[in-house]
Backbone as CSV, one residue per row, in Angstrom:
resi,resn,N_x,N_y,N_z,CA_x,CA_y,CA_z,C_x,C_y,C_z
1,MET,-11.808,4.044,7.741,-11.934,5.360,7.150,-12.894,5.264,5.970
2,VAL,-13.843,6.166,5.905,-14.814,6.192,4.819,-14.655,7.489,4.052
3,THR,-14.420,7.388,2.758,-14.337,8.558,1.899,-15.210,8.313,0.684
4,HIS,-15.411,9.327,-0.092,-16.189,9.183,-1.320,-15.238,9.046,-2.498
5,VAL,-15.611,8.227,-3.457,-14.738,7.909,-4.583,-14.961,8.889,-5.736
6,SER,-13.903,9.132,-6.453,-14.005,9.976,-7.645,-14.172,9.090,-8.878
7,ALA,-14.545,9.664,-9.977,-14.821,8.918,-11.206,-13.644,8.066,-11.694
8,PRO,-12.364,8.517,-11.654,-11.285,7.688,-12.196,-11.192,6.302,-11.556
9,LEU,-11.485,6.191,-10.263,-11.446,4.886,-9.617,-12.523,3.977,-10.188
10,ALA,-13.672,4.536,-10.513,-14.778,3.747,-11.061,-14.489,3.261,-12.472
11,ASP,-13.486,3.808,-13.133,-13.177,3.447,-14.513,-12.262,2.228,-14.641
12,ARG,-11.826,1.635,-13.522,-10.976,0.447,-13.618,-11.746,-0.689,-14.275
13,ARG,-11.097,-1.448,-15.110,-11.758,-2.514,-15.874,-11.117,-3.878,-15.579
14,ALA,-11.827,-4.926,-15.936,-11.346,-6.288,-15.704,-10.069,-6.586,-16.477
15,ASP,-9.869,-5.965,-17.642,-8.706,-6.285,-18.458,-7.394,-5.795,-17.852
16,THR,-7.449,-5.038,-16.759,-6.228,-4.623,-16.077,-5.725,-5.723,-15.148
17,GLY,-6.530,-6.757,-14.957,-6.152,-7.828,-14.046,-6.500,-7.530,-12.609
18,GLU,-7.170,-6.433,-12.345,-7.546,-6.054,-10.989,-9.000,-6.393,-10.732
19,PHE,-9.275,-6.855,-9.518,-10.648,-7.043,-9.086,-11.086,-5.830,-8.296
20,LEU,-12.327,-5.434,-8.455,-12.922,-4.441,-7.572,-13.482,-5.219,-6.391
21,ILE,-13.054,-4.878,-5.183,-13.474,-5.601,-3.988,-14.505,-4.749,-3.249
22,VAL,-15.676,-5.328,-3.007,-16.791,-4.616,-2.395,-17.126,-5.280,-1.068
23,CYS,-17.404,-4.481,-0.050,-17.847,-5.018,1.233,-19.237,-5.618,1.048
24,CYS,-19.404,-6.875,1.455,-20.702,-7.531,1.277,-21.713,-7.069,2.318
25,GLY,-21.273,-6.296,3.308,-22.202,-5.766,4.295,-22.756,-4.413,3.905
26,CYS,-21.874,-3.479,3.582,-22.300,-2.091,3.333,-22.114,-1.652,1.880
27,LYS,-21.514,-2.498,1.045,-21.323,-2.240,-0.397,-20.305,-1.149,-0.713
28,ARG,-19.434,-0.815,0.254,-18.376,0.151,-0.043,-17.244,-0.549,-0.789
29,LEU,-16.504,0.204,-1.576,-15.420,-0.306,-2.407,-14.096,-0.233,-1.653
30,ARG,-13.321,-1.343,-1.671,-12.018,-1.351,-0.992,-10.975,-0.709,-1.886
31,VAL,-10.230,0.254,-1.332,-9.149,0.901,-2.067,-7.799,0.667,-1.389
32,GLY,-7.810,0.027,-0.245,-6.606,-0.329,0.496,-6.990,-1.355,1.539
33,PRO,-6.010,-1.982,2.205,-6.330,-3.026,3.170,-7.301,-2.589,4.268
34,MET,-7.214,-1.338,4.670,-8.067,-0.835,5.747,-8.926,0.345,5.298
35,GLU,-9.006,0.609,4.009,-9.729,1.787,3.524,-10.798,1.389,2.507
36,PHE,-12.005,1.827,2.785,-13.154,1.575,1.921,-13.817,2.899,1.593
37,VAL,-14.369,3.015,0.391,-14.996,4.262,-0.033,-16.441,4.017,-0.451
38,VAL,-17.262,5.042,-0.289,-18.658,4.968,-0.687,-18.745,5.141,-2.194
39,MET,-19.532,4.262,-2.823,-19.678,4.328,-4.266,-21.043,3.774,-4.646
40,ASP,-21.647,4.342,-5.649,-22.929,3.873,-6.146,-22.720,2.523,-6.838
41,PRO,-23.367,1.438,-6.356,-23.138,0.125,-6.956,-23.505,0.052,-8.433
42,TYR,-24.410,0.897,-8.905,-24.790,0.866,-10.316,-23.661,1.337,-11.227
43,GLU,-22.712,2.090,-10.679,-21.558,2.499,-11.484,-20.670,1.302,-11.812
44,LEU,-20.784,0.229,-11.037,-19.958,-0.961,-11.240,-20.665,-2.024,-12.070
45,TRP,-21.893,-1.792,-12.455,-22.691,-2.834,-13.089,-22.007,-3.451,-14.315
46,ASP,-21.403,-2.653,-15.184,-20.770,-3.202,-16.389,-19.442,-3.885,-16.086
47,LYS,-18.968,-3.803,-14.850,-17.705,-4.418,-14.453,-17.954,-5.638,-13.567
48,ARG,-19.153,-6.220,-13.606,-19.536,-7.278,-12.680,-18.633,-8.502,-12.748
49,ASP,-17.983,-8.773,-13.873,-17.094,-9.927,-13.966,-15.797,-9.720,-13.196
50,SER,-15.527,-8.502,-12.795,-14.271,-8.220,-12.099,-14.496,-7.808,-10.641
51,ILE,-15.621,-8.183,-10.064,-15.937,-7.803,-8.692,-15.848,-9.024,-7.779
52,SER,-15.258,-8.827,-6.605,-15.255,-9.843,-5.563,-15.749,-9.186,-4.277
53,HIS,-15.713,-9.894,-3.169,-16.266,-9.344,-1.935,-15.373,-9.635,-0.730
54,THR,-15.618,-8.877,0.328,-14.969,-9.038,1.618,-15.841,-8.316,2.633
55,LEU,-15.352,-8.119,3.832,-16.007,-7.281,4.829,-15.087,-6.127,5.162
56,CYS,-15.648,-4.934,5.303,-14.854,-3.785,5.749,-14.656,-3.902,7.265
57,PRO,-13.748,-3.139,7.841,-13.506,-3.233,9.289,-14.762,-2.959,10.121
58,GLU,-15.579,-2.007,9.702,-16.778,-1.678,10.464,-17.797,-2.821,10.427
59,CYS,-17.995,-3.429,9.268,-18.942,-4.550,9.159,-18.396,-5.791,9.874
60,ALA,-17.092,-6.016,9.824,-16.490,-7.141,10.549,-16.685,-6.968,12.056
61,ALA,-16.574,-5.740,12.532,-16.808,-5.473,13.949,-18.281,-5.658,14.307
62,LEU,-19.158,-5.145,13.457,-20.594,-5.222,13.712,-21.104,-6.663,13.694
63,HIS,-20.727,-7.428,12.695,-21.279,-8.768,12.508,-20.510,-9.876,13.222
64,TYR,-19.201,-9.692,13.435,-18.384,-10.747,14.014,-17.604,-10.333,15.249
65,GLY,-17.724,-9.087,15.660,-17.041,-8.624,16.863,-15.547,-8.441,16.722
66,PHE,-15.037,-8.334,15.488,-13.605,-8.131,15.271,-13.198,-6.745,15.754
67,SER,-12.078,-6.667,16.456,-11.499,-5.365,16.778,-10.752,-4.856,15.548
68,LYS,-10.442,-3.558,15.531,-9.674,-3.000,14.402,-8.323,-3.698,14.287
69,LYS,-7.697,-4.004,15.444,-6.394,-4.663,15.422,-6.503,-6.068,14.838
70,HIS,-7.503,-6.821,15.253,-7.694,-8.176,14.718,-7.933,-8.120,13.208
71,TYR,-8.781,-7.190,12.762,-9.037,-7.040,11.335,-7.759,-6.680,10.584
72,ALA,-6.991,-5.741,11.130,-5.736,-5.324,10.491,-4.747,-6.482,10.409
73,ASP,-4.682,-7.310,11.466,-3.794,-8.471,11.450,-4.146,-9.416,10.313
74,ILE,-5.437,-9.588,10.059,-5.897,-10.488,9.000,-5.752,-9.826,7.626
75,ALA,-6.237,-8.594,7.493,-6.279,-7.927,6.190,-4.902,-7.506,5.687
76,CYS,-3.974,-7.250,6.578,-2.673,-6.705,6.163,-1.550,-7.750,6.194
77,ARG,-1.861,-8.986,6.499,-0.779,-9.994,6.545,-0.346,-10.367,5.129
78,LYS,0.884,-10.726,5.027,1.450,-11.143,3.746,1.266,-12.641,3.591
79,SER,0.869,-13.085,2.410,0.656,-14.526,2.153,1.953,-15.223,1.843
């Protein structure tokens, strides 16, 4: 699912202990295990110390042939 992000989500900072997770393929921001949102990467520039990366379901399918179910099994499993 692709949605557009509102400003409050962009205001999260490193001091909250949260990382902003960005898809390394399409640069969308992860807001849930299976949900990524479109966001201007320049809005995150001052938060660069709190950013990590992953692949969204669409990029995982495109680049590695993962099905949505396979991606969900990996992304939603408990450690």
